[in-house]
N, C-alpha and C positions, 0 to 999 in steps of 0.2 A: 787682842789681835794685832795691835800696833807694834811693829818690830823696830822702827827707827823714825825719828822726826827730822825733817829738814825745815829750818827756820830761815826765812828770807824776807827782804823788804820789797814792797811793790814800788814801782816808779823809779826815780833817779837815784835814790839813796836807800841804804839799809835802814838807817835811822839817824836823823840830823840832831837828835838830842833833845834837851829840855825846851819846852815851850815856856818862854820867859813870862808869859802872862800868868802862869801858874803861881808865880811868886805872891800875887795878891790873894791867893786862896789859902795860904798857910795860916794866917791869923796868929793868935797868941799860942805860944808853945807851952801849954800847961800839960799836966800829966795825962789828960785825956786826948791829947793831939795824936793823930794817926802815926806820927813819926815814932812815938813811944809805945804804941800798941802792938804787941807781938801776937797778932791774930793768926799767923801762919807758922806755928811752931816757933822757930828762932827768928823769923822775919817779920818786918812790918809790911804794910801793903805796897810801899814803894819798892822795897827790896825783893818782894815776891816776884816782881816782873823779871828779875834775874834768876833768883834761886829756884823758881818753879822748874826750870829746865834741868837743873842738876838733881832735883828731887824726883823727876820722872824715872821710872825703872828702866826704860829703854834708852839707848844712845840718842843724842841730839846733835845735829850738825848745823852750824850757822853758815849760810852762804852770803858773804858780805860784798857789797859793791857800792860804788858812789862814795858818799860820805858816811862815816860812822863816828859820831861825836858823843862825848859825855855818856849819858845813859845808854846810848846805842852800843858803846863799847862794853858797858857792863852787861847789857842783854846778851851780846855775843859771848862774853866771858862765861855766861851760864851754860853755854853749849859744851859738849864733850870735845868737839872738833870745830875749828874755825877755818873755812876756806875763803880766801879773800882775793879779789882782783888785784893784780900787781900795782895798779894806779889808784886803788881805794885810798881815801884820806881818812886816817883815824886819829882821834885825839881824846885824851882824858882831860876834857876841857872845863871841868867844874871850877877850877881856880879862876877862870875868866870871870865868873860870877861871884867870886869870894866864897866858894863852897868846896867841899871835899867829895870824892866819889863816895856815895852812900847807899848804893844798891847792891853791895857785895863786892865791888871792885877792889877794895882794900883787903879783902879776904882772898879772892880768886887770882888777882894779878901776881902776888908773891908766890903762889903755887906754880906759876907758869914761867916767870921771868926772874932774872937776877934782881936783887933788892935795889941796887943803885939805879938800874933802868926804871924800875917801878917808881922810885922816888923822883927821878928826873922828869919823867912824863907827867907825874901827878903835880909836882911843884911848878912846872913850866907851862903845861897845857900844849906843849909842842905838837904839831901835826906831823905824823909819819905816814909814809906810803905803805901799801900792802906788802911790798918787798921788804921794807925795813921792819914792819911788824912781824913778819915771818922770821927774820933774822934775830929779833929780840925775844921771840917766844910768845908774843901777843897773838899771833896767828899760827895755825898749824902748817899751812902751806898756801901758795898762790895758785890761781888758775885763771885762764883767760875768760872762762865761763864758770863762775863759782857755783851757780845753781846746777848746771849739768854735772860738774865734778862732784858736788855734794850728793846729787842723786845717784851717781855711779857708786860712790862709797856706801850710800844707804842701801843700794841693791845688794852689795856684798854682805853688809851686815844683816839684811833681811833674809838672805839665803842661808845664813848660819843658824845654829841652834839658839832659839830665843832665850831659853833659860840660862845658857852659858853667858850670853851677852848681859842679861840682867844681873846675874850673880857677880860677874866681873865688875860691872858698874857699881854695884853695892860695895864691893871691897875698895874700889877707887875712891868712892865718896867718903868712906869711913877712914881711909888710910891716913889723912893728915893728923888725925887725933890719936893714932896708934903708934906704938913703937914696933920694932922688928918682930918681937915674939908675938905680939897681938896680931900683926899683919899675917904672919905665917899661920897662926891659929885660924884667923878669918878665912884664909885660902883653903885650909883643910876643911873647915866647917861648910863653906860654900860648895866645895867640891863634893862633899858627902851629900849635900842637898840635891845636887845635880844627879 
């Protein structure tokens, strides 16, 4: 019955990122460590926080405000659409901790942004505003009230044919691994299903 999901943060931020106290929980990185366990298809439990939104059959909209750092950016990347406040501060901040984006960010960012922009943000951890994020492709658009704007988009999506939304999303999610002929075939197959 769910036609669309709006994902937002409570309080002053969408997501301030990694809790650094979690570093002590990692322990030895042997073959049994959760980092290596693909218990959610192609994702480990950390990546699932981001990939779960893309795996849902219905569209997902992230309404982003305040700060959105590190893992928060990757969670937002899991959404189909990202509406951000113009003054939101976003950063692929993992480099600050000597890490790389590891929750799907290195897969999803290049699908949305130019390669050199992805690399610059990943290598530097530079903080960008919502306005710049939209210009780079990291955000879909800006809004003074991201939740209200996201809800308005969700209402439009919810009033449309749910099967069409789900079939379109299925093609969008499969498309990066398909060539033109496979994409055209997927369009035809999904249309026939509808």
